[in-house]
Legacy VTK file of the C-alpha trace (Angstrom):
# vtk DataFile Version 3.0
C-alpha trace
ASCII
DATASET POLYDATA
POINTS 489 float
124.516 161.365 111.916
124.499 160.534 108.210
121.347 161.118 106.246
120.033 158.005 104.544
119.653 158.152 100.772
117.970 155.617 98.501
120.153 153.237 96.511
118.998 154.683 93.171
119.900 158.208 94.316
123.303 156.932 95.461
123.903 155.304 92.060
123.327 158.654 90.272
126.133 160.403 92.210
129.508 161.074 90.595
132.534 158.999 91.497
134.017 161.796 93.643
130.779 162.237 95.582
130.465 158.469 96.009
133.995 158.312 97.376
133.299 161.219 99.719
130.069 159.580 100.903
131.821 156.266 101.504
134.604 157.959 103.450
132.014 159.689 105.622
130.323 156.365 106.336
133.708 154.859 107.127
134.520 157.713 109.533
131.209 157.230 111.324
131.856 153.503 111.649
135.408 154.016 112.953
134.201 156.627 115.420
131.424 154.280 116.608
133.690 151.296 117.265
136.538 153.446 118.682
138.915 152.718 115.819
139.359 156.417 115.084
140.787 157.113 118.552
143.125 154.139 118.198
144.415 155.467 114.871
144.994 158.919 116.374
146.920 157.388 119.278
149.018 155.347 116.853
149.763 158.503 114.836
150.917 160.234 118.046
153.191 157.270 118.805
154.696 157.406 115.317
155.355 161.168 115.579
156.985 160.801 119.013
159.119 157.932 117.757
160.245 159.921 114.712
161.226 162.945 116.871
163.040 160.695 119.326
165.079 159.045 116.564
165.908 162.446 115.023
167.120 163.831 118.377
169.098 160.658 118.999
170.856 161.096 115.650
171.746 164.722 116.461
173.074 163.738 119.886
175.310 161.120 118.316
176.695 163.704 115.851
177.583 166.065 118.735
179.147 163.195 120.618
181.288 162.265 117.602
182.345 165.901 117.133
183.331 166.171 120.826
185.465 163.049 120.556
187.253 164.509 117.509
187.963 167.816 119.349
189.317 165.980 122.366
191.618 163.907 120.173
192.836 167.043 118.394
193.550 168.791 121.733
195.496 165.779 122.945
197.650 165.834 119.784
198.335 169.609 120.074
199.273 169.363 123.745
201.622 166.504 122.947
203.343 168.703 120.299
203.528 171.687 122.689
205.394 169.600 125.244
208.160 169.044 122.670
208.621 172.778 121.896
210.016 175.640 123.916
207.660 178.421 124.942
209.864 180.986 123.209
209.338 179.364 119.827
206.863 180.893 117.404
205.433 177.429 116.698
204.583 177.043 120.362
202.616 180.298 120.214
200.614 179.128 117.163
199.833 175.816 118.841
198.709 177.683 121.939
196.250 179.771 119.890
194.915 176.651 118.191
194.500 174.963 121.566
192.538 177.951 122.844
190.105 177.793 119.880
189.628 174.043 120.287
188.929 174.436 124.011
186.193 176.981 123.222
184.651 174.608 120.643
184.872 171.736 123.122
182.940 173.661 125.763
180.298 174.720 123.205
179.947 171.142 121.948
179.609 169.827 125.504
176.790 172.308 126.159
174.958 171.269 122.966
175.462 167.602 123.809
173.966 168.181 127.235
170.953 169.909 125.671
170.461 167.024 123.226
170.617 164.525 126.084
167.909 166.435 127.897
165.741 166.642 124.763
166.269 162.920 124.106
165.152 161.989 127.629
162.073 164.196 127.323
161.121 162.722 123.935
161.661 159.178 125.242
159.245 159.915 128.095
156.721 161.294 125.580
157.112 158.131 123.456
156.447 155.904 126.468
153.378 157.941 127.411
152.020 157.778 123.837
152.569 154.004 123.763
150.676 153.514 127.023
147.819 155.699 125.798
147.648 153.783 122.504
147.537 150.446 124.323
144.785 151.654 126.650
142.665 152.875 123.738
143.198 149.572 121.909
142.010 147.688 125.006
138.970 149.954 125.256
138.174 149.333 121.585
138.445 145.553 122.066
136.170 145.667 125.122
133.654 147.832 123.286
133.674 145.475 120.292
133.194 142.502 122.624
130.218 144.118 124.346
128.593 145.050 121.042
129.180 141.501 119.776
127.444 140.087 122.852
124.559 142.520 122.424
124.313 141.645 118.723
124.346 137.912 119.487
121.592 138.289 122.087
119.488 140.435 119.758
120.057 137.971 116.892
119.115 135.014 119.094
115.955 136.778 120.262
115.063 137.678 116.688
115.652 134.062 115.631
113.493 132.759 118.475
110.726 135.199 117.616
110.951 134.288 113.935
110.960 130.557 114.708
107.964 130.994 117.022
106.023 132.873 114.366
106.976 130.301 111.723
106.003 127.393 113.984
102.668 128.995 114.815
102.015 129.496 111.116
102.904 125.870 110.355
100.828 124.579 113.250
97.896 126.600 111.936
98.342 124.981 108.530
98.532 121.508 110.079
95.412 122.212 112.150
93.625 123.264 108.970
94.772 120.032 107.317
93.546 117.999 110.291
90.176 119.769 110.257
89.797 119.214 106.511
90.769 115.566 106.947
88.201 115.135 109.703
85.519 116.686 107.523
86.551 114.422 104.676
86.333 111.370 106.921
82.877 112.406 108.068
81.705 112.865 104.476
83.211 109.554 103.409
81.671 107.754 106.383
78.270 109.112 105.367
78.879 107.894 101.821
80.071 104.559 103.164
76.910 104.152 105.247
74.848 104.875 102.155
76.842 102.297 100.195
76.376 99.753 102.990
72.625 100.323 102.906
72.647 99.743 99.158
74.748 96.637 99.731
72.230 95.317 102.247
69.490 95.750 99.696
71.553 93.826 97.147
72.209 91.075 99.694
68.486 90.780 100.430
67.714 90.478 96.758
70.479 87.911 96.306
69.351 85.909 99.328
65.853 85.703 97.902
67.223 84.300 94.648
69.002 81.004 94.027
72.525 82.452 94.424
74.742 80.592 96.834
75.622 81.905 100.265
79.325 81.887 99.307
78.578 84.243 96.434
76.851 86.617 98.835
79.794 86.611 101.251
82.250 87.202 98.402
80.234 90.169 97.207
80.109 91.541 100.748
83.879 91.195 101.190
84.660 92.822 97.838
82.345 95.725 98.585
83.902 96.379 101.998
87.385 96.289 100.459
86.296 98.725 97.758
84.831 101.150 100.312
87.915 101.024 102.551
90.326 101.517 99.650
88.315 104.486 98.344
88.363 106.029 101.825
92.159 105.695 102.034
92.660 106.874 98.457
90.583 110.062 98.736
92.016 110.920 102.156
95.542 110.512 100.826
94.795 112.760 97.861
93.415 115.509 100.128
96.360 115.377 102.514
98.731 115.346 99.552
97.174 118.454 98.033
97.292 120.362 101.338
100.848 119.328 102.165
102.031 120.089 98.646
100.637 123.619 98.919
102.876 124.289 101.938
106.018 122.791 100.388
108.241 125.033 98.283
110.629 124.457 95.427
108.402 122.148 93.361
105.519 122.491 90.935
102.215 122.551 92.843
100.085 121.493 89.811
99.025 117.868 89.536
99.069 116.058 86.227
97.542 112.885 84.885
99.138 110.325 82.644
99.500 106.685 81.645
102.312 104.376 82.756
104.388 103.844 79.626
106.733 101.259 81.124
107.879 100.246 84.604
110.547 97.738 85.684
109.499 95.909 88.838
113.021 94.567 89.375
114.800 97.941 88.997
111.998 99.956 90.581
111.631 102.769 88.048
109.931 103.601 84.766
108.254 106.379 82.784
104.821 108.024 82.715
103.436 109.624 79.552
101.888 112.940 80.597
98.437 113.643 79.135
98.937 117.392 78.675
101.936 117.310 76.310
102.792 113.630 75.832
106.187 114.090 77.526
107.797 111.115 79.274
108.285 111.753 83.009
110.660 109.604 85.073
109.079 107.822 88.062
110.750 105.925 90.923
109.021 103.441 93.199
109.713 105.664 96.240
107.482 108.371 94.685
104.426 106.073 94.782
102.105 106.811 97.695
101.246 103.845 99.896
102.957 101.163 101.967
104.335 97.719 101.219
105.660 96.728 97.785
105.152 99.736 95.519
104.937 99.162 91.777
103.114 100.257 88.641
101.713 98.355 85.679
101.870 99.467 82.062
98.708 101.232 80.950
97.647 102.318 84.444
96.222 105.832 84.768
97.997 107.822 87.472
97.906 111.284 89.001
101.153 112.931 90.054
103.169 116.093 90.571
106.327 117.052 88.696
109.606 118.329 90.132
112.885 119.191 88.433
115.400 116.363 88.774
119.085 116.183 87.878
118.284 114.572 84.511
114.906 116.140 83.768
111.343 116.114 85.113
110.555 113.541 87.799
107.165 112.409 89.079
106.422 112.567 92.795
103.405 111.838 95.017
102.094 109.332 92.470
98.515 108.110 93.026
96.896 105.391 90.912
93.517 106.584 89.635
90.476 104.353 90.115
92.584 101.715 91.854
91.326 99.675 94.744
94.826 99.424 96.180
98.156 101.013 95.357
100.374 98.523 97.069
100.445 94.852 97.718
98.909 95.138 101.178
95.604 93.833 99.817
94.519 90.550 101.419
95.445 87.476 99.461
92.804 85.908 97.217
93.856 82.348 98.019
96.647 80.651 99.944
98.042 77.287 98.930
97.876 74.434 101.422
101.074 72.765 100.161
104.549 74.192 100.678
106.839 74.642 97.689
110.620 74.769 97.474
112.723 77.018 95.305
115.923 79.030 94.984
116.112 82.798 95.451
117.043 84.085 91.993
117.206 87.772 92.919
116.824 89.702 96.181
117.217 93.473 96.618
117.889 94.022 100.338
117.510 97.791 100.393
114.027 97.462 98.834
113.101 94.217 100.564
111.808 92.190 97.627
112.959 89.659 95.062
112.001 86.539 93.097
112.073 82.803 93.865
112.518 80.261 91.082
110.191 77.364 91.906
111.918 73.964 91.628
108.884 72.085 90.332
108.403 74.046 87.089
111.005 76.869 87.104
108.390 79.617 87.443
109.319 82.891 89.170
107.358 83.771 92.315
107.474 87.261 93.815
108.752 87.520 97.416
108.806 90.342 99.989
110.845 90.631 103.188
107.735 91.024 105.364
106.810 87.377 104.610
110.261 86.008 105.585
110.436 84.256 108.937
112.100 86.641 111.470
114.843 84.165 112.402
115.800 83.727 108.717
115.658 87.386 107.666
119.366 88.129 108.196
120.457 84.965 106.360
118.441 85.474 103.166
120.585 85.934 100.050
120.561 85.059 96.373
121.085 81.354 95.609
119.797 80.002 98.939
117.067 77.338 98.975
113.771 78.179 100.692
110.317 76.703 101.126
107.140 78.765 101.116
103.400 78.978 100.660
101.845 80.618 97.614
99.076 83.183 97.318
97.438 84.827 94.326
97.334 88.605 93.876
96.464 91.035 91.107
100.061 90.835 89.845
100.413 87.058 90.013
101.843 84.585 92.505
103.425 85.796 95.754
105.394 83.765 98.301
104.252 83.744 101.947
105.751 82.246 105.147
109.230 81.990 103.601
111.737 79.819 105.485
115.274 78.669 104.721
115.223 74.930 103.973
118.562 74.098 105.565
118.030 76.333 108.568
116.641 73.475 110.702
119.146 70.734 111.423
116.734 68.147 112.711
113.448 68.992 111.028
110.455 70.919 112.253
109.104 68.110 114.426
112.286 67.669 116.486
111.936 70.245 119.283
114.702 70.720 121.852
114.311 71.954 125.420
116.783 73.711 127.687
117.457 76.246 130.439
118.807 79.771 129.972
122.319 79.928 131.479
123.351 83.474 130.481
121.477 86.411 128.976
122.713 89.918 128.069
119.667 92.193 128.058
121.472 95.192 126.573
122.934 93.261 123.611
119.983 90.896 123.204
121.610 87.458 123.207
122.675 84.643 125.544
123.127 80.862 125.851
120.733 77.998 126.560
121.866 74.605 127.945
120.275 71.716 126.055
118.509 69.155 128.222
119.466 66.290 125.891
123.251 66.854 125.677
124.074 69.464 128.349
125.822 71.667 125.755
125.309 75.419 125.560
123.725 76.808 122.385
123.711 80.446 121.262
120.304 82.180 121.247
119.473 85.665 119.902
116.520 87.948 120.652
115.490 87.917 116.978
114.666 84.191 117.338
112.177 84.748 120.173
108.523 84.018 119.596
106.134 86.885 118.817
105.493 89.006 121.916
108.772 88.023 123.622
111.516 90.623 123.868
113.921 89.191 126.439
114.732 86.117 128.529
115.787 85.588 132.140
118.412 83.248 133.546
116.814 80.006 134.701
113.837 80.104 132.347
113.011 76.852 130.535
112.403 77.113 126.795
111.702 74.919 123.803
113.408 75.601 120.484
114.740 74.196 117.241
118.355 74.126 116.086
119.766 75.852 113.038
123.246 75.461 111.585
125.111 78.688 110.823
128.655 79.544 109.799
129.493 80.095 113.503
127.875 76.895 114.782
124.476 75.838 116.033
121.911 78.476 117.000
118.499 78.243 118.658
115.501 79.447 116.662
111.697 79.482 117.092
112.219 79.992 120.834
109.129 79.599 123.035
108.683 79.583 126.811
107.568 76.363 128.472
104.446 77.038 130.514
105.240 76.172 134.149
105.311 77.889 137.548
109.090 78.447 137.485
108.906 80.438 134.244
105.928 82.404 135.509
107.824 83.460 138.655
110.934 84.408 136.654
108.848 86.366 134.163
107.241 88.382 136.989
110.697 89.261 138.312
LINES 1 490
489 0 1 2 3 4 5 6 7 8 9 10 11 12 13 14 15 16 17 18 19 20 21 22 23 24 25 26 27 28 29 30 31 32 33 34 35 36 37 38 39 40 41 42 43 44 45 46 47 48 49 50 51 52 53 54 55 56 57 58 59 60 61 62 63 64 65 66 67 68 69 70 71 72 73 74 75 76 77 78 79 80 81 82 83 84 85 86 87 88 89 90 91 92 93 94 95 96 97 98 99 100 101 102 103 104 105 106 107 108 109 110 111 112 113 114 115 116 117 118 119 120 121 122 123 124 125 126 127 128 129 130 131 132 133 134 135 136 137 138 139 140 141 142 143 144 145 146 147 148 149 150 151 152 153 154 155 156 157 158 159 160 161 162 163 164 165 166 167 168 169 170 171 172 173 174 175 176 177 178 179 180 181 182 183 184 185 186 187 188 189 190 191 192 193 194 195 196 197 198 199 200 201 202 203 204 205 206 207 208 209 210 211 212 213 214 215 216 217 218 219 220 221 222 223 224 225 226 227 228 229 230 231 232 233 234 235 236 237 238 239 240 241 242 243 244 245 246 247 248 249 250 251 252 253 254 255 256 257 258 259 260 261 262 263 264 265 266 267 268 269 270 271 272 273 274 275 276 277 278 279 280 281 282 283 284 285 286 287 288 289 290 291 292 293 294 295 296 297 298 299 300 301 302 303 304 305 306 307 308 309 310 311 312 313 314 315 316 317 318 319 320 321 322 323 324 325 326 327 328 329 330 331 332 333 334 335 336 337 338 339 340 341 342 343 344 345 346 347 348 349 350 351 352 353 354 355 356 357 358 359 360 361 362 363 364 365 366 367 368 369 370 371 372 373 374 375 376 377 378 379 380 381 382 383 384 385 386 387 388 389 390 391 392 393 394 395 396 397 398 399 400 401 402 403 404 405 406 407 408 409 410 411 412 413 414 415 416 417 418 419 420 421 422 423 424 425 426 427 428 429 430 431 432 433 434 435 436 437 438 439 440 441 442 443 444 445 446 447 448 449 450 451 452 453 454 455 456 457 458 459 460 461 462 463 464 465 466 467 468 469 470 471 472 473 474 475 476 477 478 479 480 481 482 483 484 485 486 487 488
């Protein structure tokens, strides 16, 4: 076995010693996998083949020489037949014939020996080839077995590593959950204290001449403030714990002021307090749900990561804000419906702006306030009607509906019976009671709480004109015994 040496000690060796050491390692590896035996067998095959070819060449030379002697003897015997035995020339030819016959016999003996040697070497070559093939098969089998063993060991090591990693992560998540629970308990205690203070304020207000509406408004604002603070502080704690377990980004949190932010494009810049550097911020980096945006001058807390074009803010939290997103309850909702045209709508972000027809003012809109049956048909330039509500950022549209989606008005309700319904694809056809014609109906047009329909059920609906024809919308079940029995089925 080779003795292990440190890398630094190996680097101090001379080139000759390094080469010798590497060759020794290579020999050990070849001996371990069986490659050394295969090479030796191949060398034996090459030697046997070389000897066989050499013997074959010698045999061919003897064979050629024998053919020449036989031709020469035939020529001499032909000349001897023409001469008389008493001639001197006949005697000379006879002597030459005798010498050639002796050479012929000697050549035949050598040729016979070469044939025997050639057969023996050919047998040795065949044996060496078989041995080489057997050793190659053994090497392949050994490599296959070691590969299987290595794969099993690697899989076991991976499973053990994954188990250890998962246990470590689960421990971290349990710690986060415990810290969150403690935080909730502390915040609940603080909230109870705030509620007690609020009750005292309400008692003092009730004893004065303040109106009851003022008291209720104060109560509502206080509850909203307490709930938003609870969500904000919990989010900050979870963010700090999760950020500590994530790698590849800066774990320090910074504070800054929103320098500018485009609500339409969804990005802007934050001026960092520490060095005054502008940090890019995208709406997806803002913590919260709903429509995420920032206002100029807002104080925020964030982390910084390296982006493709410079530093980028992530995990952005608005400091001292009652709400990060637009999920806050509306302050007031208009009683009258307004009409307008969608000036801009970003589908992938789910928001846009409606230009009100009455005065040309822009009203913010979000996809969550679009009627479900109209959601797929919303696009820029289409006319809609809506209610208005006031928020911290201005007017927002609620209960948005396409104006030309109803062909006969909201008060004209049709009735019909379901003729066909495909549960897997979520659509079917309803036969109108008034005309007997079938109308397309989709699952997205069903009333809240309904997911499917059954053949034979009676429904009430309104009609909407689409590019493919009339379609049923605002579908509701008619309350009767037949529908109840079909629903139970």
